[in-house]
C-alpha atoms as one frame of an Amber mdcrd trajectory, in Angstrom:
protein
 176.769 -19.577  98.125 174.461 -20.466 101.712 178.013 -20.963 103.643 179.140
 -17.258 102.748 176.003 -15.912 103.110 175.732 -17.563 106.760 179.677 -16.748
 107.228 178.798 -12.916 106.261 175.279 -13.013 107.982 177.116 -14.179 111.735
 179.995 -11.196 110.961 177.364  -8.382 110.715 175.339 -10.114 113.405 178.444
 -10.114 116.012 180.411  -7.049 115.465 177.006  -5.005 113.775 178.649  -3.712
 111.178 175.627  -1.480 108.904 175.966   0.756 105.823 176.321   3.888 107.662
 180.081   3.634 106.881 179.470   4.241 103.473 179.575   8.409 102.475 176.893
  11.003 102.384 175.133  11.496  99.540 176.683   8.452  97.274 175.121   4.583
  96.347 174.670   2.420  99.483 176.146  -1.064  98.640 174.496  -4.425 100.771
 176.995  -5.926 103.127 177.273  -8.858 100.999 178.299  -6.808  98.142 180.630
  -4.501 100.494 182.261  -7.740 101.653 182.366  -9.868  98.457 184.354  -6.824
  96.778 186.522  -6.386  99.763 187.354 -10.237  99.844 188.444 -10.204  95.924
 190.380  -7.068  96.725 188.232  -5.130  93.571 188.054  -1.416  94.741 184.938
   0.073  93.102 184.657   4.091  93.122 182.204   4.113  95.929 183.424   1.424
  98.418 187.264   2.415  97.997 187.246   5.609  99.649 186.400   3.959 103.133
 188.102   0.443 102.711 190.453   1.530 105.660 187.563   2.024 107.705 185.376
  -1.095 107.075 188.369  -3.321 107.434 188.243  -1.874 111.206 185.071  -2.260
 111.419 185.786  -6.128 111.067 187.351  -6.332 114.158 185.634  -3.640 116.178
 184.648  -5.534 118.956 188.211  -6.769 119.572 189.757  -2.913 119.288 186.540
  -1.561 121.730 187.567  -3.729 124.379 191.338  -2.913 124.069 190.720   0.713
 124.013 188.255   0.784 127.069 191.139  -0.894 129.437 193.868   1.018 127.662
 192.318   4.308 128.799 190.725   3.374 131.778 191.732   5.627 135.068 194.318
   3.709 136.967 192.335   5.125 140.204 189.318   3.205 138.819 191.587   0.209
 138.464 192.787   0.985 142.032 189.126   1.678 143.483 188.077  -1.935 141.638
 190.334  -3.769 143.629 188.658  -2.791 147.402 185.584  -3.168 149.080 185.983
   0.108 150.562 188.525   2.713 149.835 190.999   3.882 152.281 190.859   7.620
 153.355 193.303   9.352 151.342 196.496  10.556 153.355 196.826  14.144 150.695
 194.034  16.401 149.872 194.536  19.983 148.559 191.999  22.758 146.712 193.229
  24.123 143.258 192.064  27.527 141.745 190.914  26.267 137.969 188.949  29.947
 137.277 189.328  32.758 139.474 185.844  34.338 138.374 187.275  37.591 136.668
 185.370  39.146 133.356 184.614  36.180 131.394 185.444  33.955 133.825 183.609
  31.412 136.217 184.102  31.118 139.792 185.600  26.909 139.771 187.854  25.228
 142.115 188.795  21.725 142.367 189.181  19.752 145.405 191.783  16.692 145.149
 192.700  13.094 147.034 194.719  10.717 146.273 191.951   8.618 144.526 188.714
  11.120 144.255 188.506  14.700 142.306 185.145  16.986 143.094 184.971  20.006
 140.971 182.937  23.141 142.529 181.453  24.987 139.297 182.344  24.046 135.864
 182.685  26.883 133.361 183.920  27.128 129.839 187.066  27.055 130.194 187.837
  23.891 132.918 188.399  21.358 130.334 191.077  23.650 128.796 192.757  24.736
 131.686 192.674  21.431 133.483 196.592  19.894 131.476 197.688  23.715 132.692
 197.703  22.969 135.997 198.857  19.007 135.467 195.300  17.605 136.477 193.214
  15.384 134.545 189.443  15.608 134.298 189.076  11.563 133.860 188.791  10.562
 137.254 186.223  13.273 138.288 182.954  11.794 139.927 181.301  14.504 141.585
 180.703  17.997 139.833 178.639  20.904 142.634 176.671  23.813 140.834 176.387
  26.619 142.945 174.335  29.046 140.773 171.968  28.548 137.972 174.285  31.189
 135.366 176.455  30.213 132.132 179.534  31.196 134.032 179.248  28.422 136.557
 177.942  25.846 134.444 179.065  26.481 130.819 181.853  24.379 130.638 179.424
  21.307 131.649 178.361  20.175 128.348 182.040  20.104 126.738 183.169  18.477
 129.535 180.731  15.498 129.007 180.663  15.389 125.496 184.666  15.371 125.395
 185.179  12.770 128.805 182.501  10.507 128.146 182.974   9.495 124.429 186.434
   7.913 124.003 187.055   7.566 128.442 186.237   4.523 129.872 185.196   5.387
 133.280 183.554   2.852 135.859 181.419   5.201 138.188 178.824   7.353 137.336
 179.384  11.234 136.934 176.472  12.573 140.197 175.906  16.700 139.408 174.934
  18.417 142.219 173.103  21.455 142.587 169.876  23.602 142.221 166.677  23.311
 140.402 166.850  23.710 136.611 171.015  23.290 136.186 169.738  19.865 135.186
 167.440  21.251 132.559 171.634  21.218 131.007 171.653  17.848 130.523 168.628
  17.890 128.187 170.856  20.307 126.483 173.752  18.772 125.951 171.713  15.511
 124.877 170.442  17.750 121.709 173.969  17.914 120.270 175.253  14.919 121.565
 174.798  12.716 118.948 174.367  10.265 121.252 177.752  10.210 122.751 177.162
  10.948 126.161 176.093   7.986 128.064 177.483   5.782 125.984 180.887   4.765
 128.097 179.686   6.402 131.258 176.682   7.255 133.391 175.234  10.292 134.287
 172.531  10.835 137.227 171.871  14.032 138.847 171.592  15.255 142.772 169.019
  17.730 143.965 168.479  19.898 146.866 166.494  16.596 148.626 169.318  14.830
 148.957 170.044  16.989 151.698 174.208  15.696 151.593 176.754  13.304 149.720
 178.909  10.699 151.287 181.321   8.975 150.208 184.802   7.092 151.264 187.003
  10.229 151.297 184.084  12.860 152.265 180.597  14.537 153.647 179.211  17.767
 152.037 176.412  19.120 152.856 174.305  20.947 150.715 172.986  24.718 152.247
 169.907  25.937 150.676 169.786  30.147 150.135 166.591  31.823 148.902 165.999
  35.204 147.238 164.678  37.717 149.592 163.807  35.118 152.537 165.202  34.836
 156.118 164.925  31.451 157.686 162.076  32.018 159.500 160.202  33.167 156.611
 161.479  29.896 154.525 159.907  27.821 157.374 156.447  29.327 157.277 156.314
  28.932 153.431 157.338  25.225 153.759 154.615  24.602 156.631 151.826  26.677
 154.289 153.661  24.438 151.051 153.184  27.644 149.366 155.296  27.428 145.784
 158.739  28.682 145.773 160.273  30.061 143.053 163.037  27.427 142.382 165.350
  29.098 139.961 166.088  31.551 142.391 167.641  28.762 144.999 171.202  28.698
 145.365 173.442  26.040 147.069 176.468  26.254 149.537 178.174  23.093 150.594
 179.847  22.460 153.513 182.823  19.475 153.185 183.832  17.896 155.818 187.423
  15.445 155.302 187.027  12.685 157.128 189.368  11.589 159.588 193.146   9.094
 158.246 192.277   6.156 160.304 195.228   5.997 162.674 198.592   4.337 162.439
 199.461   1.410 164.981 203.013   2.791 166.744 205.608   0.043 166.572 206.996
   1.161 170.319 204.311   0.375 172.043 203.167  -2.418 170.267 206.790  -3.566
 170.949 206.291  -3.201 174.989 203.053  -4.976 175.122 205.131  -8.421 174.480
 202.304 -10.050 172.337 202.049 -10.901 168.494 200.266  -8.560 166.231 196.760
 -10.291 164.475 193.992  -9.120 163.769 193.112  -7.650 166.654 195.284  -4.852
 165.409 192.098  -3.806 162.981 189.613  -3.863 165.948 191.805  -1.055 167.310
 191.908   0.828 164.388 187.841   0.677 164.653 187.790   2.105 167.991 187.070
  -0.986 169.998 188.775  -2.898 173.086 190.989  -5.755 172.752 190.756  -8.213
 175.594 194.238 -10.778 175.084 194.867 -14.457 175.351 196.423 -13.449 178.811
 193.322 -11.645 179.892 194.841  -7.887 179.104 192.697  -5.232 177.735 194.200
  -3.191 175.316 192.828   0.132 174.610 193.791   1.632 171.259 195.457   4.379
 172.609 197.585   1.491 174.227 199.158   0.900 170.599 197.802   3.401 167.995
 199.345   6.914 167.854 197.564   9.812 169.264 194.492  11.349 167.107 194.992
  13.787 165.145 193.129  17.225 165.800 190.088  17.009 164.247 190.124  19.199
 160.765 187.681  21.999 160.306 185.498  22.092 157.448 185.457  23.744 153.647
 182.496  25.557 153.275 181.966  27.457 149.734 179.809  29.940 149.739 178.023
  31.704 146.922 176.131  34.840 147.188 175.294  36.112 143.597 172.235  39.401
 144.329 171.420  41.826 147.677 168.656  39.608 147.517 170.480  36.504 149.240
 171.889  38.226 152.078 169.301  38.217 155.081 168.683  34.153 154.182 172.831
  33.315 154.525 172.779  35.425 157.816 170.128  33.621 159.143 170.666  29.991
 157.894 170.918  27.296 160.610 173.553  25.867 159.213 175.761  28.285 158.965
 175.211  29.320 162.289 175.993  25.996 163.647 179.532  26.220 162.377 180.522
  29.223 164.959 179.124  26.881 168.205 181.599  24.059 167.120 184.418  25.581
 168.756 186.584  22.367 168.600 186.216  22.024 164.025 185.973  25.902 162.707
 185.935  26.069 159.253 189.135  25.910 158.031 188.992  27.853 154.809 185.542
  29.830 153.252 185.943  29.384 149.559 184.023  33.509 149.073 182.186  32.854
 145.040 180.194  36.089 145.467 180.919  39.393 143.463 182.972  42.185 144.650
 180.077  44.349 145.116 178.153  42.056 147.639 181.223  41.449 149.576 181.415
  44.792 150.536 177.584  45.141 151.614 177.992  45.441 156.218 176.007  42.047
 156.544 178.265  39.937 154.613 180.930  41.640 156.099 179.519  40.576 159.340
 179.090  37.113 158.067 182.947  37.358 157.514 183.629  38.045 160.711 181.983
  35.734 162.425 184.733  33.396 161.379 187.960  35.653 161.480 189.911  33.164
 164.124 191.752  30.297 162.143 189.965  30.353 159.165 191.439  31.520 155.499
 188.946  33.223 153.662 189.887  32.718 149.383 188.039  35.275 147.316 187.069
  34.225 143.960 185.800  37.286 141.836 186.093  40.089 139.649 189.139  41.783
 141.096 190.864  38.329 140.544 193.662  38.406 137.962 192.175  36.760 134.984
 193.082  33.482 133.044 196.988  32.938 132.834 198.057  29.622 130.773 201.363
  29.007 130.676 201.915  26.698 127.581 199.079  28.752 125.399 201.221  31.734
 126.638 204.301  30.771 125.776 203.669  29.299 122.716 202.485  32.624 121.379
 205.234  34.396 122.693 207.328  32.624 120.197 205.448  33.259 117.338 204.901
  37.179 118.457 208.814  37.152 118.524 208.695  36.337 115.031 206.290  38.878
 114.100 204.455  41.113 116.433 202.528  42.469 113.420 200.726  38.932 113.162
 200.605  37.640 116.267 200.037  40.876 118.560 200.900  40.878 122.229 198.071
  39.067 124.466 196.074  42.104 126.503 194.853  39.836 128.521 198.077  38.711
 130.173 200.188  41.847 131.440 199.691  41.300 135.179 201.517  38.465 134.635
 204.689  40.028 134.256 206.009  38.866 137.686 205.092  35.891 140.134 202.392
  36.976 142.737 203.237  38.001 146.567 201.949  35.731 148.360 198.958  36.743
 150.715 200.078  37.955 154.536 196.598  38.084 156.380 193.188  35.565 156.212
 191.907  37.085 153.452 193.630  35.699 149.991 192.790  36.811 146.531 192.399
  33.809 144.168 194.988  33.177 141.133 194.857  30.790 137.996 196.266  27.480
 139.175 196.852  28.363 143.794 196.906  25.444 145.906 196.482  25.250 148.971
 197.513  21.606 150.489 195.149  20.596 153.467 196.819  17.139 154.099 200.146
  16.135 154.942 199.967  18.452 157.859 203.521  19.207 157.467 202.643  20.649
 153.810 199.607  22.321 154.725 199.608  25.935 153.092 199.587  27.550 149.553
 202.075  27.380 146.877 203.254  30.713 146.213 206.604  29.614 144.766 205.412
  27.302 142.337 203.207  29.727 140.442 204.197  30.598 136.993 204.652  33.974
 135.386 205.291  35.624 132.055 208.828  35.866 131.112 209.209  36.413 126.848
 213.025  35.981 126.687 212.853  32.695 128.553 210.176  30.635 126.572 211.895
  31.545 123.581 215.276  30.080 125.213 212.985  27.154 125.968 211.715  26.716
 122.225 215.079  26.441 121.124 216.071  23.873 123.876 213.062  22.023 123.135
 214.368  22.139 119.185 217.366  21.127 119.856 216.372  18.061 122.077 213.694
  17.126 119.718 216.521  17.192 116.948 218.619  14.631 118.548 215.390  12.039
 119.142 214.709  12.379 115.494 218.392  10.826 115.061 217.173   7.227 116.070
 214.267   7.337 113.840 216.096   8.595 110.183 217.968   6.085 108.505 219.106
   8.427 105.581 223.051   9.166 106.574 222.669  13.142 104.985 219.913  13.937
 107.819 221.375  12.431 110.177 224.963  14.600 109.930 222.247  17.973 109.460
 220.577  17.009 112.878 223.952  16.235 114.528 225.002  19.893 113.127 221.883
  21.691 113.862 222.300  24.354 116.662 220.375  26.641 118.613 221.633  29.431
 116.790 220.394  28.465 113.609 216.761  29.164 114.405 218.708  32.911 115.386
 219.757  33.060 112.073 216.388  31.933 110.386 214.536  34.292 112.501 216.831
  37.211 111.076 216.354  36.096 107.978 212.793  36.246 108.220 212.316  39.320
 109.653 214.369  40.517 107.115 211.956  39.414 104.614 209.251  40.739 106.314
 210.845  43.827 106.202 211.562  44.236 102.846 207.865  42.964 101.508 205.779
  45.223 104.054 208.186  47.757 101.935 207.439  46.634  98.746 203.495  46.586
  99.435 203.314  50.236 101.221 200.952  51.905  98.680 198.409  48.667  99.063
 196.063  50.737 102.000 193.476  47.479 102.064 192.441  47.437 105.902 189.600
  45.421 105.525 188.502  42.860 106.138 190.595  42.550 109.235 190.911  38.680
 109.919 191.259  37.603 113.864 191.214  33.703 114.629 190.305  33.315 117.966
 189.970  29.473 117.877 191.736  26.940 114.762 191.303  23.756 116.278 189.054
  20.772 116.428 186.882  18.813 118.760 187.767  19.806 122.368 189.682  23.074
 123.017 193.237  23.083 123.772 196.266  24.235 125.384 197.410  26.166 121.774
 194.324  25.972 119.355 190.967  26.656 121.372 187.890  26.055 119.942 186.718
  27.010 116.508 185.871  30.925 116.036 187.018  33.768 113.527 186.088  36.867
 114.062 185.573  39.261 110.945 186.587  43.547 111.136 183.953  44.132 107.962
 184.621  48.194 108.743 185.339  50.081 111.456 183.290  48.913 114.132 181.330
  46.508 112.650 182.232  43.190 113.429 181.016  39.811 111.934 181.659  36.344
 114.536 181.706  32.984 112.538 181.064  30.401 114.868 181.602  30.580 118.486
 183.274  27.378 119.931 183.801  27.041 123.684 185.914  29.628 125.521 185.320
  32.132 122.301 184.427  34.731 125.058 188.217  34.041 127.407 189.608  33.956
 123.965 188.523  37.584 123.442 189.540  38.935 127.047 192.879  37.665 126.872
 193.709  39.084 123.342 191.876  42.591 123.426 191.497  42.870 127.152 188.431
  44.312 129.155 187.660  47.501 127.410 188.236  46.794 124.080 186.936  43.281
 124.505 183.063  45.468 125.607 183.460  47.322 122.505 183.859  44.462 120.015
 180.749  42.932 122.059 178.551  46.035 121.600 179.174  46.642 117.473 178.693
  42.824 117.217 176.674  43.143 114.365 175.819  39.265 113.598 176.880  35.923
 114.434 177.205  32.462 111.898 176.904  29.502 113.420 177.949  26.863 110.582
 176.419  23.964 112.088 175.506  22.012 115.789 178.762  20.129 116.959 179.352
  21.600 120.132 183.247  22.878 118.855 181.652  25.698 117.103 178.827  27.043
 119.258 179.677  26.191 123.005 180.755  29.358 123.697 177.760  31.574 121.662
 175.489  31.399 124.930 178.840  33.346 127.003 179.220  35.672 124.484 175.274
  36.607 124.007 175.302  36.620 128.204 177.906  39.420 127.990 176.992  41.460
 125.231 173.383  41.500 126.715 175.126  43.136 130.160 177.149  45.090 127.693
 174.287  46.794 126.004 172.225  47.062 129.287 174.988  49.117 130.818 175.018
  51.545 127.791 171.064  51.728 127.921 170.585  49.906 123.985 168.168  47.396
 123.101 169.436  46.148 119.640 169.034  42.621 118.494 172.020  40.226 117.223
 171.612  38.909 114.155 172.069  35.158 114.598 172.646  32.795 111.315 172.055
  29.194 112.249 170.537  25.957 112.030 167.305  25.860 112.629 167.286  22.941
 115.376 169.428  25.798 117.483 165.953  27.692 118.161 165.348  25.212 120.696
 167.999  25.740 122.883 167.745  29.810 122.718 164.035  28.798 124.104 165.360
  26.553 126.692 168.631  28.663 127.662 165.901  31.621 128.387 164.142  29.881
 130.407 166.279  27.888 132.797 169.366  30.396 132.538 168.910  33.921 131.274
 166.633  35.876 128.990 168.538  36.224 126.027 166.009  35.423 123.887 164.983
  39.005 123.461 167.999  40.369 122.699 168.850  37.785 119.686 167.088  37.481
 116.223 167.446  34.149 114.954 167.209  33.668 110.946 167.513  30.107 109.843
 169.959  29.208 107.112 167.682  26.503 105.177 165.603  29.899 104.917 168.016
  31.879 103.519 168.883  28.849 101.176 165.646  27.981  99.805 165.142  31.383
  98.254 168.955  31.886  96.804 168.042  28.388  95.327 164.502  29.523  94.025
 166.043  32.959  93.098 163.327  34.963  94.797 163.633  37.684  96.996 163.568
  37.247 100.668 163.137  39.704 103.260 165.426  37.243 105.136 168.230  37.799
 102.712 167.516  41.606 102.835 168.005  42.294 106.357 171.393  39.689 106.421
 172.420  42.435 103.657 171.411  45.448 105.733 173.084  44.267 108.828 176.347
  43.244 107.418 176.472  46.331 104.473 177.088  43.093 101.978 175.749  42.891
  98.198 175.724  39.407  98.280 175.015  36.703 101.079 174.656  32.532 100.731
 174.424  30.406 102.641 174.986  26.883 101.553 174.754  23.124 102.550 177.940
  21.665 102.679 179.069  17.917 103.456 179.557  17.123 106.831 176.290  16.479
 108.897 172.840  16.987 109.449 171.940  20.804 108.962 175.773  22.054 107.868
 176.215  25.132 105.992 178.812  27.239 105.132 178.663  31.205 103.970 179.707
  33.196 100.676 179.256  37.412 101.645 180.232  40.101  98.864 180.794  43.599
 100.702 180.056  46.680  99.000 183.613  47.859  99.025 184.086  45.071  96.604
 185.652  41.894  98.685 184.045  38.506  98.800 184.702  36.077 101.185 183.894
  32.362 101.474 183.861  30.132 104.500 183.228  26.276 104.477 182.432  25.741
 107.944 183.510  21.827 108.487 182.717  19.897 105.309 184.471  17.464 103.018
 185.122  18.967  99.424 181.976  20.539  98.303 180.662  21.581  94.701 177.749
  23.817  96.011 180.485  25.410  97.906 182.919  26.332  94.791 180.045  26.762
  93.142 178.617  29.596  94.956 182.060  31.253  96.115 183.859  31.180  92.291
 185.955  33.758  91.935 186.337  34.882  95.878 188.976  36.929  97.133 189.398
  35.192 100.731 188.627  31.311 101.283 188.872  30.238 104.997 188.392  26.345
 104.599 188.997  23.577 106.906 191.303  21.375 107.066 191.343  18.886 109.860
 193.718  15.740 108.638 196.936  16.124 107.110 197.292  13.871 103.526 197.867
  11.029 105.685 194.470  11.165 107.043 192.606  11.016 104.033 190.660   8.006
 104.919 189.421   9.229 108.263 188.887  12.514 106.979 186.262  10.870 104.292
 185.032   8.691 107.094 183.890  11.541 109.525 183.228  13.939 106.571 186.039
  16.605 106.578 189.023  17.528 104.630 192.750  16.903 104.423 195.117  19.714
 103.547 195.401  18.839 100.086 191.801  19.028  99.151 191.320  21.893 100.892
 193.956  23.675  98.876 192.476  22.000  95.777 188.911  23.452  96.848 190.719
  27.051  96.015 192.401  25.869  93.099 188.878  24.852  91.756 187.180  27.875
  93.221 189.768  30.253  91.619 190.440  31.556  95.013 193.032  34.523  95.282
 194.180  33.520  98.439 193.395  29.932 100.663 193.476  30.324 104.789 193.465
  26.925 106.714 192.065  26.675 109.497 190.390  23.783 112.009 193.328  21.825
 112.196 193.390  18.334 114.128 194.999  19.091 117.916 197.183  16.180 116.679
 199.012  18.934 114.725 198.131  21.667 117.399 201.452  23.410 116.987 201.941
  23.787 113.059 200.395  21.663 110.104 202.261  19.160 107.951 204.039  21.189
 104.999 203.488  19.756 101.635 204.455  20.952  98.192 200.652  22.115  98.098
 201.469  25.224 100.410 202.110  27.655  97.655 202.147  31.398  98.150 198.749
  31.749  97.534 197.849  29.263 101.228 198.288  30.044 103.908 197.971  28.772
 107.572 195.889  29.854 110.768 197.343  30.056 114.593 195.304  31.431 116.967
 195.458  35.063 118.324 196.705  35.420 114.494 195.759  38.983 113.404 195.209
  39.254 109.254 194.613  42.046 107.020 194.595  41.603 102.903 197.981  43.338
 102.589 199.193  40.965 104.721 198.387  37.450 103.598 201.147  37.157 101.155
 203.805  37.007 104.115 202.610  34.241 105.621 204.326  31.454 103.428 207.298
  33.138 104.582 206.952  31.821 108.398 207.451  28.172 107.023 211.450  27.909
 107.329 211.556  28.934 110.733 208.918  27.125 111.910 210.064  24.203 110.687
 213.227  24.475 112.772 211.339  25.575 115.675 208.805  22.778 115.710 209.520
  20.997 112.492 211.526  18.096 114.587 208.972  17.208 116.565 206.008  16.776
 113.535 208.556  15.062 111.705 208.926  12.375 114.389 205.337  12.224 114.796
 204.849  11.492 111.068 207.748   9.086 111.371 206.053   7.191 114.087 202.596
   7.892 112.165 203.751   6.023 109.064 205.148   3.314 110.773 202.210   2.765
 113.040 200.363   2.932 109.711 202.755  -0.136 108.486 202.647  -1.997 111.130
 198.373  -1.520 111.195 198.320  -2.170 107.364 200.598  -5.591 108.269 198.439
  -6.784 110.778 195.329  -5.663 108.590 196.423  -7.820 105.432 197.582 -10.754
 108.193 193.658 -10.776 109.302 192.357 -10.587 105.869 194.489 -13.198 104.510
 193.673 -15.077 107.389 189.717 -14.284 106.482 190.098 -15.200 103.459 191.803
 -18.400 104.530 189.019 -19.675 106.370 186.717 -18.709 103.902 188.450 -21.258
 101.279 188.816 -24.205 104.036 184.947 -23.560 104.558 184.210 -23.896 101.013
 186.330 -26.780 100.706 184.728 -28.315 103.429 181.319 -27.305 101.843 182.272
 -29.351  98.591 183.707 -32.323 100.815 180.226 -32.815 102.469 178.600 -32.585
  98.623 181.085 -35.227  97.472 181.130 -37.514 100.183 176.911 -37.366  99.980
 177.348 -37.931  95.932 179.089 -40.645  96.479 176.790 -41.837  98.999 174.186
 -41.944  96.471 176.383 -43.805  93.792 176.971 -46.570  96.420 173.227 -46.956
  96.338 172.510 -46.698  92.656 175.108 -49.829  92.613 172.822 -51.725  94.933
 169.939 -51.013  92.685 171.263 -51.823  89.693 173.124 -55.530  90.894 169.385
 -56.024  91.953 168.324 -55.684  88.823 170.385 -57.492  87.267 169.217 -60.291
  89.295 165.867 -59.640  88.492 166.465 -60.191  85.096 168.458 -62.801  85.077
 165.437 -64.757  86.947 163.094 -63.356  84.392 165.051 -65.045  81.551 165.133
 -68.302  83.396 161.614 -68.174  83.558 160.328 -67.571  80.429 162.521 -71.141
  79.185 160.825 -72.928  81.573 157.554 -71.728  80.544 158.152 -72.640  76.625
 158.403 -76.425  78.134 155.520 -75.651  80.168 151.633 -74.748  80.369 150.662
 -71.803  78.398 148.442 -70.308  81.031 150.708 -70.047  83.255 153.425 -68.992
  80.930 150.954 -65.517  80.595 150.517 -65.492  84.632 153.731 -66.196  84.770
 154.569 -63.441  81.950 152.031 -60.897  83.993 154.168 -61.575  87.298 157.240
 -61.039  85.631 155.809 -58.140  83.578 154.982 -56.682  86.463 157.788 -57.213
  88.880 159.961 -56.091  85.601 157.814 -52.847  85.696 158.222 -51.985  89.037
 162.019 -52.560  88.504 162.251 -50.305  85.665 160.591 -47.593  87.492 162.665
 -48.260  90.162 165.916 -48.464  87.999 164.673 -45.179  85.911 164.024 -43.584
  89.493 167.488 -44.295  90.505 168.874 -43.019  87.569 167.044 -39.784  88.380
 168.041 -39.171  91.482 171.481 -39.794  90.611 171.708 -37.139  87.944 169.810
 -34.547  90.146 172.258 -34.850  92.952 175.264 -34.764  89.919 173.690 -31.923
  88.572 173.105 -30.117  92.737 176.408 -30.528  93.021 177.613 -28.705  89.693
 175.612 -25.405  90.635 176.832 -25.717  94.093 180.258 -25.640  92.965 179.454
 -23.285  90.011 178.094 -20.673  92.421 180.646 -21.109  94.646 183.622 -20.347
  91.794 181.383 -17.485  90.485 178.932 -14.747  91.509 176.725 -12.768  88.837
 177.435  -9.719  91.013 181.155  -9.830  89.561 181.690 -10.577  93.632 183.820
 -13.682  94.666 186.023 -15.443  92.298 187.936 -17.701  93.868 192.082 -18.514
  93.281 193.064 -21.241  91.350 193.594 -24.014  93.574 189.842 -23.679  94.605
 188.659 -23.743  91.059 191.134 -27.081  90.560 189.547 -28.259  93.390 186.571
 -27.931  92.317 186.596 -29.109  88.744 188.721 -32.341  90.403 185.618 -32.939
  93.251 183.046 -33.066  89.678 184.939 -35.488  87.882 185.853 -37.558  91.015
 182.290 -37.732  91.609 181.575 -38.417  87.747 183.285 -41.172  87.545 182.588
 -42.795  90.763 178.097 -42.599  89.313 179.084 -44.006  86.357
């Protein structure tokens, strides 16, 4: 037993295993009990659902090291081998966010080894994959101004890119004061993920500049309403200045490329190359052994013309124009005749650019300088992969998947700019180096072509079908795949349209228009191109809107779907917002929506507040945001979830419930705790028109949800994992598709809508036999009315042909990987059990050797006792013939000796019996457990019995 405890303790200390793997609100078992039951393959109900995770925990340390190596950026590997990273021979600037309505202003400066991001709006991490760029190697992020459009994406970026990506370097944030306070906001909701594998540092205006192996970035500070002379006076008098009004601009100077050796010049010297070449590259003169002095120009190519700096200028309001016009660092750029600015990136609003003082600033930099404009006059976002996917769905049914109103300006490729002033487009890239390719990449910009999009979907389906042949062993399936043609999809689409038309004709008498459900985000974790983070817009009645969850990028989704005018109409008529829990993918876009709504109602000269139902810790974030970024606290009314739940639970009247009913126009309003993370809640509402809607948020199957959602008309339930991920779902407290459907059945819901799918299955979920007519599945930009719910199941055949081959191939690979993983885990367990058996046998062998040693000592004592008895008998016979007194003395002496000998004999037998008893207890403790724990196989039990018999014979 001691050996088993030592083994378990060592494993727990090395691998840091704790009871955190147990499910919420279930009985927690001790580590020793769990491991015993696990090793003997017992499956108690509490432990069985987490058996898979516990197996992974046993070799957690080894797998984590592999994961770090696998996910480490190749750039980090390259840089780690060098003491100094050479200057890159290529550099470019790419527009990430154009500054259109709902978007921030952001550009990415790229070299071979580094990425530099200027501003980080909400959609940055979503759009990066669409422009073939990864955010992993970004080491420096620069902010110009403390607004949500500039900083709203930093929290999602840190949460998503520091948890699972091993990054060797520190991520440095640069910007004006109070931007660093957003890191505190991030840590409030990160659950200790941020900084686990990456470090984050902050550099403010006091640093003056940033310099590394590739470039130097100078900080340029602008003050509100102050010229350069006034700033000097304030600094001289040490008066306090409002730090929140600081704007930081940047002057970027790329370092010169080292000169290369001209082989012709080197041959003309008639000498061998050597270390002296390095000195010439560094700009030093070298004296050869023959006495000749060689200058760098004698061996190297001619020096390239100095590259002008790149300037990032942000002037958010008129108050900063005086500081912009008089700033010494910006004025000095005019006097640098040899290196005039190559490019000035303007992030000021269009109204500011039209100001005479700003135009005068631009006029000072006209000759040879490119002016790139990022403002509201730029076109909106065009995510090619997202638009291609939605266009295919729109081709199936334009009513369920309406055309996106925010993409119409991309019906043709943008025309190349002819002058020095260029309006930014999404994905537009300016190549700086090499010199031969310097210029904009207008030919590479993508545009909207719906006919080509669906043709591409069919071509991909054909490729996926051919690729699946290698994975399938059934001859019938192989024949079907070989016979698949692109025209099969066209036939299925025509059949679908006929069925939809027939169903709509039969349901023509159904006039239910509300609730209208619009899915703005149906994915889990971080936003992806085809599925954004969670957000559901409910139109309760005409001009009455209710937003359930608000993941990052929700405002951009609204602009893409409805366009500018309709989006502002929705924001002005938004009645309430529900935030289910504190995970960032459910509230990361909340401040963008609140700030946009504040501007819309201020233009309409209104002051009505938006009711926000949210977990109580979010109140701290509202206060911090109002202090550091924008004053939104006066435009909202927050009602904590637990207040409403306590009132519902105690069946008492509450002013908060009355307020919720009045705002939404409902007769029943209930929030209930669900099984996910702390402060996770679902919602159930019954409208005065009679319909009832339930939303689960993120949750495992939950009886509280079933109880309050009984007999609902529509259940919107999360389905993060497919049925193969049941154990993962239990560990992360999510639901599988079958579990979500079962909740709807227990609730007696008329219709169940699934959402919050894993990004592994971003296009279509894994369809099973549980997907009946009253079960639907959601997509981004999907629009549903009650009469359209029953049409969703008709989409399955067409979707299977379009995307099913790719999904089925992935499922085959998943099953194969699970089988291999199960085989590896089984081998690992067999090895662990084998090691345990060997340890037990070694322990018993040690005890047997100890018992044999005591037996030998007992035999020695026994022989000594026999010798003493023989001597005593001999003396007694001698004394019978001798003196009586002597006999008595000898008898007393012999009696003492005999008594002492008998005493030692008894002690010896006691020790031997004690040893035998101890060994028997040890064997019993090893082969039996009072908790029904470790019960070894027959060979161990037989071995133990054999040892006992052998030891017993030796003692006797």
